[in-house]
C-alpha positions as CSV (number, residue, x, y, z in Angstrom):
1,M,48.4,-28.8,-5.1
2,S,47.5,-25.3,-3.7
3,K,48.5,-24.3,-0.4
4,F,46.5,-21.9,2.2
5,L,47.6,-20.6,5.4
6,I,44.8,-19.7,7.9
7,A,46.0,-18.0,11.0
8,G,43.4,-17.4,14.0
9,L,44.6,-14.9,16.4
10,G,44.6,-15.0,20.0
11,N,46.7,-15.4,23.3
12,I,48.0,-18.5,24.8
13,G,46.9,-19.6,28.1
14,S,44.1,-20.8,29.9
15,E,43.1,-17.2,31.3
16,Y,42.5,-16.3,27.8
17,A,40.3,-19.3,26.6
18,G,36.9,-18.2,25.6
19,T,37.3,-14.3,25.4
20,R,36.4,-12.2,22.7
21,H,40.0,-11.6,21.8
22,N,40.6,-15.4,21.2
23,I,37.9,-15.8,18.7
24,G,40.5,-16.5,15.9
25,F,41.7,-19.5,17.9
26,D,38.1,-20.6,18.6
27,V,37.2,-20.4,14.8
28,V,40.6,-22.5,13.5
29,D,40.1,-24.9,16.4
30,Y,36.7,-25.7,15.2
31,F,37.9,-25.9,11.7
32,A,40.5,-28.4,12.5
33,Y,37.9,-30.1,14.5
34,K,35.6,-30.3,11.5
35,H,38.3,-31.8,9.4
36,H,39.4,-34.5,11.9
37,T,42.6,-33.1,12.8
38,T,44.3,-31.6,15.8
39,F,46.9,-28.8,16.6
40,V,50.6,-29.7,17.3
41,L,52.9,-27.3,18.9
42,K,55.7,-26.0,16.5
43,R,57.9,-23.2,16.1
44,L,56.1,-20.0,16.9
45,A,52.4,-21.5,16.7
46,A,50.4,-24.2,17.2
47,L,49.6,-25.9,13.6
48,A,47.2,-28.0,12.0
49,E,47.7,-29.5,8.4
50,I,44.4,-30.3,6.6
51,S,44.0,-31.8,2.9
52,W,40.8,-30.9,1.3
53,K,39.5,-30.7,-1.9
54,G,43.0,-31.1,-3.5
55,K,44.1,-28.3,-1.4
56,T,46.5,-28.1,1.6
57,I,45.3,-25.8,4.2
58,I,47.9,-25.1,7.0
59,C,46.2,-23.5,10.2
60,I,48.0,-21.8,13.0
61,K,47.5,-20.4,16.3
62,P,50.5,-18.0,17.0
63,S,52.2,-18.8,20.3
64,T,53.8,-15.5,20.4
65,Y,50.8,-13.6,22.2
66,M,48.5,-11.3,20.1
67,N,51.1,-8.2,19.7
68,L,53.9,-10.4,17.8
69,S,51.4,-12.3,15.7
70,G,53.3,-11.0,12.6
71,E,56.3,-13.1,13.5
72,A,54.4,-16.5,13.3
73,L,52.6,-15.7,10.1
74,K,55.5,-14.7,8.3
75,Y,57.4,-17.6,9.4
76,W,54.8,-20.2,8.5
77,M,54.2,-18.0,5.1
78,D,57.8,-18.2,4.3
79,K,58.3,-22.1,5.6
80,E,55.2,-23.4,3.5
81,K,55.9,-20.8,0.6
82,I,52.5,-19.6,0.6
83,A,51.5,-16.4,-1.5
84,I,49.8,-13.6,0.8
85,E,46.9,-13.9,-1.4
86,N,46.3,-17.5,0.1
87,T,46.5,-16.3,3.7
88,L,43.4,-15.5,5.8
89,V,43.8,-14.0,9.1
90,V,40.8,-14.5,11.5
91,V,40.5,-11.8,14.2
92,D,38.0,-10.1,16.6
93,D,36.7,-6.6,15.5
94,L,35.0,-4.2,17.9
95,A,33.9,-2.0,15.0
96,L,31.5,-4.7,13.9
97,P,28.4,-5.8,15.7
98,L,28.2,-9.2,17.2
99,S,25.9,-9.9,14.3
100,K,28.3,-9.5,11.6
101,L,31.4,-11.1,9.9
102,R,33.3,-9.3,7.2
103,L,35.7,-10.8,4.8
104,R,38.2,-8.2,3.2
105,P,41.0,-8.5,0.8
106,S,43.0,-5.8,2.6
107,G,42.7,-3.0,4.9
108,T,44.3,-1.2,8.0
109,H,44.8,-2.7,11.4
110,A,42.2,-0.2,12.9
111,G,44.0,-0.3,16.3
112,H,44.1,-4.0,16.7
113,N,47.6,-5.2,17.9
114,G,47.6,-8.3,16.2
115,L,46.8,-6.7,12.8
116,R,49.3,-4.1,13.4
117,S,52.0,-6.7,14.2
118,I,51.2,-8.6,11.1
119,Q,50.9,-5.2,8.7
120,E,54.4,-4.0,10.2
121,T,55.9,-7.6,9.6
122,L,54.5,-7.9,6.2
123,N,55.2,-4.1,5.4
124,S,51.5,-4.3,3.8
125,D,48.1,-4.4,4.8
126,A,46.9,-6.2,1.6
127,Y,46.4,-9.5,3.2
128,P,43.0,-11.3,3.5
129,K,41.1,-10.8,7.0
130,L,38.1,-12.4,8.3
131,R,36.7,-10.1,10.9
132,F,34.3,-11.4,13.7
133,G,32.4,-8.6,15.0
134,I,32.3,-8.8,18.9
135,G,30.5,-5.5,19.5
136,N,31.4,-2.7,21.5
137,N,29.1,-2.7,24.5
138,F,31.5,-1.2,27.2
139,P,31.9,1.9,29.0
140,K,34.5,4.6,27.9
141,G,37.9,3.5,28.7
142,M,37.2,-0.2,29.3
143,Q,38.0,-1.5,25.8
144,A,41.0,-3.7,27.0
145,D,38.8,-5.2,29.8
146,F,36.2,-5.8,27.3
147,V,37.9,-7.7,24.3
148,L,39.7,-9.8,27.2
149,S,36.5,-10.8,28.8
150,K,34.4,-14.0,28.3
151,W,31.4,-14.1,26.2
152,W,28.2,-13.4,28.1
153,P,25.9,-16.7,28.4
154,E,23.1,-15.0,26.3
155,E,25.9,-14.3,23.5
156,L,27.1,-17.9,23.2
157,P,24.7,-19.3,20.8
158,L,25.2,-16.4,18.4
159,V,28.9,-16.9,18.8
160,R,28.7,-20.6,18.1
161,L,26.6,-20.0,15.0
162,K,29.1,-17.5,13.5
163,I,32.0,-19.8,14.3
164,E,30.2,-22.5,12.1
165,K,29.7,-19.8,9.5
166,S,33.3,-18.5,9.7
167,V,34.4,-22.2,9.0
168,E,32.0,-22.0,5.9
169,I,33.6,-18.8,4.8
170,I,37.1,-20.3,5.1
171,E,36.1,-23.1,3.1
172,S,34.7,-20.9,0.5
173,F,37.7,-18.7,0.4
174,V,39.9,-21.9,-0.2
175,S,37.8,-23.3,-2.7
176,I,36.0,-20.0,-5.0
177,G,38.1,-17.4,-3.9
178,I,37.9,-14.2,-1.8
179,E,35.8,-12.2,-4.3
180,R,33.0,-14.7,-4.9
181,T,33.1,-15.6,-1.1
182,M,32.8,-11.7,-0.2
183,N,29.6,-11.6,-2.3
184,L,28.0,-14.6,-0.6
185,Y,28.7,-13.9,2.9
186,N,29.6,-10.1,3.8
187,K,25.9,-8.6,3.6
188,L,24.6,-11.3,5.9
189,E,23.3,-10.4,9.4
190,Y,23.5,-13.2,12.1
191,G,20.8,-13.6,14.8
192,L,19.0,-16.4,16.4
């Protein structure tokens, strides 16, 4: 049975719930909900295990805070003996508009502290990422406030749609691989 590790990045604590920076948590929460399971607090992360189409999918929400996400990812990769190509990190991306999702097999951290931690811990940027566009509609110097802010009410319908599409992308990644999934989803624009 093939094993996959899906890591949704975010920060623990109710003050971060529903923020742009926590979209990774929101995606894996919805994935677990769709597959009728819940998260249980384990070492360095909340974890949900799903059996689906002959595959085991371990979902984690690191409890290390964003800046130390690499510790949780590496721990669960090693513990579950999951190859780097069978991991997928779901993360917010300021460089992408809200209308976009982008799946990549590798790529730099682009200034994202969670991805920087993972890249430093794994000593590689060659791990799959699902980047969830959050846009960059903020005044100069206000980036941190923007990513830690809640979604605007008018954005929520599109955010919910993209969370559902992100779950489809995860399922596709697990069942048909990253290349075919990129071909199916990367060029799409999402809107209402």
